[in-house]
N, C-alpha and C positions, 0 to 999 in steps of 0.2 A: 504495499501498499502506499502510496507517494503522497506522505504528511507534506503540510505547508511547516513544520515543527514538530520534534521530538513530541509525544504522547507524553503525559507525565506517567511514572509510574505508580501500579496500582498499590494503596492504599492496603499492609495485611501488621493482623498483632503476631506475634509467634505461639507456637501451644505449649505449657509449661509441660514441663519434664520430660513430654517426646523428641519435639520438634517435630517442624515443618511450621507451614504460614498458614493463618486463617486470611484467605482475601473480603474486604470489604467491601459491600454495597455500598448503603443507606447505613446512617445514626438515626433512629429517633429514639426519643428523650419524653417522659415525661411527664407534666406537671404538679405537683403540690399533691405528691402521691403518699405521703404521713399524715398524720391527724395531727398530731405534735406542729412540726415545719406550716402545714399550713395557718396552724391559727398566730406562727407568731408571724405567718405572713400578710393574715388578719382576713384569714377566710377560715370557715366549722365545715365540719360533715365531711361526707360521701360525695359528695357532687361525682358530677357525670365527666370519665379524666379527658384531660383535654395535654396536645401534641403537641413536641415543636420538632424543628428537626438540625442538624449541625449537618456541614458536608463534611464528604469522610477523609479531607486534608488538614480538619482540625484536627483533631487527631495528634496526641504528641504521647508515639507511641514509646513504653518503661521495658524495657525486662529485665526476668525477675534478676532480681541480686542487684539491678542497676539504681540510680539516679538518676533520673528525666532531670534536662532542664525547662523551666517553661520562661520563658521573655515576662516580663511584664507589660500588659498592651499599651497601646498606645490608649486615646482618648480620657480614661477613667483617671478615678483616686479613689475608688471604691473596689478592687475586686477579691469579689467574692469565693469562696469554696462551697462543694455539694456534692461529699459522701455519696458515692448512689455504687450500686449491686449493679451488673453491664451484663442481662441475656446474649446467647451468639446465636444467632437463628443460621440452620442447614437444613434445612425441610421447605420451600416457600410453599405459600398458599392465598388464598380471597377467602374470606366468609369461611372462617375458624371454629369451629362449635370449642368451647371452654374444655367440655372431658376430652377434647384429644388435638390442644392446644400444646401440651408439654411434647410431646409427640415430634416435635418443630424445632423444639428447644436441640444444640449440636452439645452445646455447655455453656459456659458461666467470666467474668472476667472482674475484674475492681476499676473500677475509673470516677471521677473528678470531672462534674460540670462546673469548669467556671465562669464566671458572671461579672458582667463589667453592669453590677448591682445599680450606681445613677443612672449610667444611659438604659438599661433597663428598664426603671421608674420614669424618668422618663417620657420615653416612649408613652409606658404605658400610660401616667395623663395626659397623653394629648391623642390619644386614643387610634396609634400606630401602632404600625406592627415593631416588637421588641428583639428583631435578628440581630441588630447591632450590638449590642447586651450579653447574646450569648450564640454567636455562630462567623464568633474570629479565630484566627489563628491558634493555633492549639489548646485549644476551649475547653478542652476531652482529653486531656490525660488518661492513658487506658494501661495496664497492665498485661500479661499472660493472657491468655482461653483455657481454661480446663473444662475437659468435657467432661459432659454429665454422666459419667459410670464412672470419673476417679474422682468426682468433687463430690463433699461431702454434701452433706444433710442445708445447703444455701440458701433453704426458704424457710425458715429459721432459724437463721445464724447472725452472730453477732454482728455489724457493722459501723465501724468507730471511726473516726478519723485523729490525726492528732497532729496539734503545729507545733515545732521544737518543742514536742519533748511531754504539748503541757493538751490535755482531753480541750473536744474542743464538740464533738459529732458523739454521743453515743446511742447505738439501735438496739433492735431483730428487726427480720427481715421477715420474719413472723407479722408485725404493723405494719406491713404496705396496704395502702386503702383497699386498689387494685391488684390481688394476687395477680403473678406474672402467668396463670393461665388468661385469667381475665383479661389482664392489656393486651396479649397477641389476638386475643378474639375482637376486641374493638379495635384493635391496629389494623388486623387484615380485613374490616367492614369496612374502610375507610382510601387501603393500598391495599396493591397485589403485591404479599411480604416474599422477599429471595433469599434463596440461598448467602450468608455473606451479611444479612442485614444484622445490624446488633441495634440494643431497645437498653438506653440509661433506664432504668425503672422508678427513680423521684430517689429521693435524699429527707431523711429526718432530720427531726431539730438541732439547731446550735448554728446553721449559716453565720459566718461573717466573714472579717476582713482579715487580707493579705497581702503584707509586703515584702516587699523585695531583699535578701536577704533567708527569708522564711522557707523552713526544711517541712512537708508537708507528706504526713506519711497514713497511710489509707488501709483499709483492713474488711475483709467480709470473712470469715472462720473460714477456714477450709478451701481458702484460694489462696497464691501466693498475695500477696503486698504487694502497694503500690508508695514510691518513693519519691517524691516527686522538691524543687525546689527553686523560686520565684527568685529572678536573678533582673 
């Protein structure tokens, strides 16, 4: 094929413990999917799930045992962390029923939904899309994918984030308002899911600002941890 310029490389994640790569198609994110986080953002209850996307090249891929380096983004003075369980889809489909949804999961990873909170808040006030607050370069640090058969019970696992060794976020994935299966079902009614899709499933309470020089360590019990330094 005679391309005008070289096409970008395929974005992919390392597969924990076994080698190989998981190619990424799309990155979906679920908003306000833990009750206590919804409350701290000014909302309550089990409202219908809503979604936003990040481009695949917004991922900052961090191999196991390494520290990713995230550049503090432009235009913001209020960069926030949001620790999340990430679901890796291995089998596509649409209109998936919740009772069949887990058949589409290939594995899990630990991710961060980094947010330019001031820009997001300003867009919300104006009733405008807030992609500028969510979908910037390196806004989605993520660790290796662990195959579902090798993961521990991540659907009722501790999820936590520390900044410079101090706890910021700590909860359990059992507190997801919309379960992984329900989330997949809802998503597949709006988009046709494809192998390689990632779903960031939402963050618990305790989100907050970070600065240059801070080191973030995100954990979901049973998965490789994610370590990122803001530079």
